[in-house]
Each structure stands twice: as C-alpha cells, then as structure tokens.
N, C-alpha and C positions, 0 to 999 in steps of 0.2 A: 864423335858419337856421344850423345848426352848420357849422364849417369843414369837417368830414368830408363833408357833403353838397355844399358848394361845390366841393370838390375832386372829388367823385364817387368811387364805389367799383366795383370789379370782383370778381366771384366766380370762384374757380378750382377746378379738379378734378384738377390734375396730381399731387397728393399720392397719388392712386391709380394707381400705375404698373403696368399689366398686363404680363405676360410673354407674348411672342409668338415664334413660330418664326423662325429666320433667314430673311430675305428677304420677310417678310410686308409687305403693301402699306400697312397702317394705320400712320400716322406718329406713333407714341406719343410720341416725343421732342418733337414740335412744341409741345405745350402747355406744357411746362416752359420751352422756349426762348422762347416768346412772353411768358410771365410775366416771365422775366429781362429781356427787352427793355423791357417796360413799367415794371418796377421801376427800371431804369436811367434811364428818362425822368423819373421822379419826379412824374408828373402825376396819378396815381390812388392811392387806398387799395385794399388787397386783403384779401379775406375768403374763408376756406374756404367753399365751397358746402355748405349743409346737405343732409343726406340727405332726399329727398322721402319722405313717408309713402306706403306702397303704396296706401292707400285713395285718396289724391289721384291717383296714377298711373292708377288704375282709372277715373277720370272720363273718360279718353280711350282707355283700353285695356281689352280683354277681361280680366276678373278671373282667369280660368283661365290665360291666357297669363302675366299678371303673377306669379301664384303659382308657376307651373311654372318660370319663369325664375329667380325669387329662390331657390327651393329646389333648383335644379339638375336639374329633372326634365323639361326640354323634350325632345321627341323629337329624335333626332340630325339628321334632315333640317332641322328647324326651326332648330336651333342653327347648322347649316352655312350657312343662308341669312343669318344675321347676319354671319358671316364672322370671328367672334372666338371663341376657345375659352372655355368657361365657367370662371369661378373666382369665389371670394368677393370678390376685389378688383374684378373686372368688375361684380359686383352693386353694390358700393358706388359705383364710378365712375358707373354708369348712373343710380343714384338721385341722386347728387350733381349729375349733369348736369341732371336735371330740377329739383332743388332750387335750383340756381344760376339757372336761367331764371325759375322762379317768384319767387324773391327779387328778381331784376332787374325783373320785371314790377311787383312791389309798389313798388319804388323809382320806376319810371316813372310810376305813377299818383300817387305822392306828390310827386315833384320834377320830372317832365317827361322824365326819361331814366333808363334802367337798363341795365347791361351785365354780361355774363358772358364769360369767356375760353374758353368751350366752347359746348356746345349747338348748335342747328341740326341736330339729328339727324332729318332730314326723310324718311328712307327707312323709318322704322318705321311700320307699319300698325296698325290697331286690334288685330288678333289675332296679329301676328307681326312680327319684326324683319327687317331686310335691310340690306345695304350698310354694315356697321359701325355700324348704328343699332339699339339695343335698344328704347328708349322714345322717343317723339316729344315732346321737351321743350316745343316751341312749342305743340303741340296740348294737352298737359296744362296748361300755363300759361293758355291761353285758356279751357279748360273750368273750371279752378279759379276764374278771375276771374268767369266767368259764373255758376258754381254758387254762389259767395258773394255774388252780387248786385252786384259791383263794376262790371261792364260788361254790355252786351247785344251790342254789335257790335265785331268785331275784324277786322283785315286783316293779311295776311302778304305781305311783299315778299321773294321768294326769288330771289336772284341767284347762287346756286351754279351751277356749270356743269352739274350734274345736276338733272333735274326733281325737284321736291318731291313725289314720288308718294305717299308715306305721308300727308303733310299733306292732299293733294288727296283721298285716299280717305277719311280720317277725317271731313272736312268736306264731302263730296260732297253730302249732303242737308241741309246747314245753310245756310239763306238769310242768316243773320246773321254769317257769316264769309266774308270775301273772300280768295281765294288767288291771288296772281300768281306765276307762275314763268317766268323768262327763262332758257333753258337751251340746251345743244347738242342738236340733234335726234338725231344719230347715236350719242350717248353713252348710258351706263347712266343709268337703267333702260331696257332695250330694250322692255319692255311699259309704255307710259306710261299714267298715269291722267288724269282730266279735272279740271284746276284751274278756278277761275272764269274765269281768263284765262291761257292758255298762249301764250308766244311762243317757238317753236322755231327756233333759229338753225343755219345751215349751218356746217360746219367752217371754221376759219381766219378767222372774223370778227375784224376789228381794231377799235381803239379808236373811231375816228370813227363807224363804222356802229353799233357797239354803243351808244354814248352817244346817238345819234339815236333808236334804237329805244326805249331806256329813257325818254328825255324824252317821247316820245309816249305811253308806257304809264302813267306816273305819275299823270296826271289821273284815270284810271279808279279808282285807289285812293282818292283824295280825294272823288270823286263818290259813293263808297259811304258816306261819312260815318262812318268807324269811330271808336270811342272810344279805341283803342290800336292801334299798329302794331308788328309784330315784323319786324325786318330780319335775314334770314339772309344774311350777307355773305361767303359762301364765296369764296376767292381762287383756286380751281382753274380759273378762266378764263385764268390766266396762260399765256403761250406756253411757259413752262418746265415746266408741270405734266405729270406722267407719266400722269395719268388724265383730263386734259382735252383738248379738241380745238379750243379757240379760240386766238386769237393776241393776247391783251391784254397790255399792258405794265404795269409797276408804276405808272407815272403815270396810265395809263388807269383803273386800279382806284381810284386816289385821286380822280380826277375823277368816277367812278361814285359813290363814297361821298359825296363832297361834294354831288353833285346830289341824291341821296336825302335826306341829312340836312338840307340847307338847305330842301328842300321840306317835309319833315316838321316841322321846327322852325317854319317860317313858318305852317304850318297850325294850330299850337298843340296838335297831337295828341301824347300821350305816345308815346315810342319805346323799344323794347327791342332791344338789339343782341346778336346771337349770332354765333359765329365761322364755323360751317360748315366746308367742306372746303378742303384745300390739300395737294397731293402733289408739289410740285416737287422736282427733284433738282439740287443738294442741298436738303434740307428747310429749311435756313436761309433760302432764298428765300421760301418760304411763310410762315415765321414773321415775316420782315420785312414782307411784304405785309399780313399780319393786323395787325401792329403799326401800320402806316400807317392802317388803318381806325380803330383806337382813337385814334390821334393826331388824326385828322380829327374824330372825335367830340369830343375835348377842345377843339379849336379852335372848333368850332361851338357847343357847349353850355356850356363852362366857362371859356374864356379871358377872355371879357368879364366874367363874374361875378367871377372871381378878381381882375381888374384893379380893378373897382369897389370890392371889399371890402378891397383891399390884401394879398390872399393872394399870397405870393411864388411866382413861376413859376421853373422850372428854367432 
C-alpha cells in the first residue's frame, strides 16, 4: 500500500470560484478556507476533482436537464430554483463536484474510505436543481457504481440540517438504496420528500438529544446491509448557522461524526465523506466545523495505519 493511500487523499473544487452578487447566501469562500485549514494540518493529500463525464451524470439525472444546464439553456425559472447564476465556471464546478465524489467512492471501494471537500449536493432532483445544488453528486456516484457492477446496494446517511429531498426523490422507487435523513422539520425544503427513513427534528434541538436520536437511527442503516455508505456531513446544524435552526455545538458535531464513523468502520463497510452545507456567520466557523469532520476521519481511519507504518504525523 503506497504512502499516499496510507495518508489518504481529498478531492477539491475550490479552484472554480463562481462570482455571486453582494449579499448572496451561498458561502463560496468556505471551500477555499476549508482546504487551507486541512493543508495546514498536513494530514491528507489533495487532488483537483476531475470533471465528471456528462453521460455519467445522466445515470441519475434527466439527460435533457443535464444538456440544458451545461449549454446554458435552462429556462429562467429552473435556473432560479438552483439559486446560482449560470456561468461556464459554475458548469465546471458542478461537474467537478460530481467527479470528486465519484473519485472518492472509487477510493472507498479500494481502500475503505474516500473523501471530497465538497459534494453533498442533496437538493438536486432527477430533472432539476434547487437550493444551490445543480447535480446530485451522491446519487450520481451510487448509480455509477451500480451501473459498472461494482455494487448493488448503497446507503446514504444525511445529517445536513436540511432534508436530503433530491436524494430521496431520485431513489424513491429504488429498493436497493437506503436513504436516511435527520433534519430540522421547519427548515428548507418546505415541501419534503419521502426518504427510506426521515427523522424530522424540532427547532433548537441540542447535542444530547440529537446524539441520542442518531444513535437509535444508525442500526437501521446497517440492517440494510449496504456495500457502501455515503455520509453527507453538513455542519449547518450549528447554533451559529444563519440557515439552520438547531442548536448544536462544535463539540456536538465532533461527537456526531465520531459516532457515525466509528460505527461504519466497525461494520467494515466502505465510507464516502462529503461536506454538505454550512452557513455560519462568520463563515470561518463553518469552515472550522467542516475541518473537524475531516480531522475526525483522519483519527478513525488513518492515524493507526500511519503509526504502524512509521508515517510521520504532524
């Protein structure tokens, strides 16, 4: 096993910096800040996320929607639902977001774990985008692995504060994909979809209650016996988040991540980590919370390997 795999690698998309109007809610700076934090830690290798082939994207999305978005021909109302102005940079960023998650999924199958510093764009439906999400990277990665015969059954653990409505819609009729969403009931999207398991929380839920609910839900994922698990690890449940309504602390999120990752690693099922949402003010709070998620992944998946092989830790 090469040193690069022992260290682990993360795919990134922040090289595609989209231009947004002043006051826009999408935290475009967050992704570069997160990569800077992780590079300072020195725990991972970093690779530019490759652009996904549009034909691969069409495994989970309507081909007409994919073509119209890439060519800049979406109807204005459809583009507005995405919430981001169309540009060639947005096209590349969206394809890279999918490419990073597909690449991380391939790493997961080969080595037990894979990660990307973006992704988790769970509001994208089969035939339209929404909520800053153009393509559903997790859905595409699952369909790609199934299409190529690498897996038959997959599960999604979605702990973003917003329901994974697009993922639920895409896999609504798929018995071999389990979707778990633990989210704030009163928050966006206001028209919810039906996941295989939805746990809708009231406003202001704090760490202790949240972790108790998560602990009870996780066995349902493993009872499904998936061959791979995708973890959408949004940090917008923080009390400081401008678009969330829960009251979680940074330490509570660390305990959340540790609970999920320890359970997945103990099961022996490969895991793919995507970042999901985070909109705290200042945005540095979200970037730090995301960084803690990847630091937790390092501790659980790589620290022991690095010690055994003599790879220096920072």
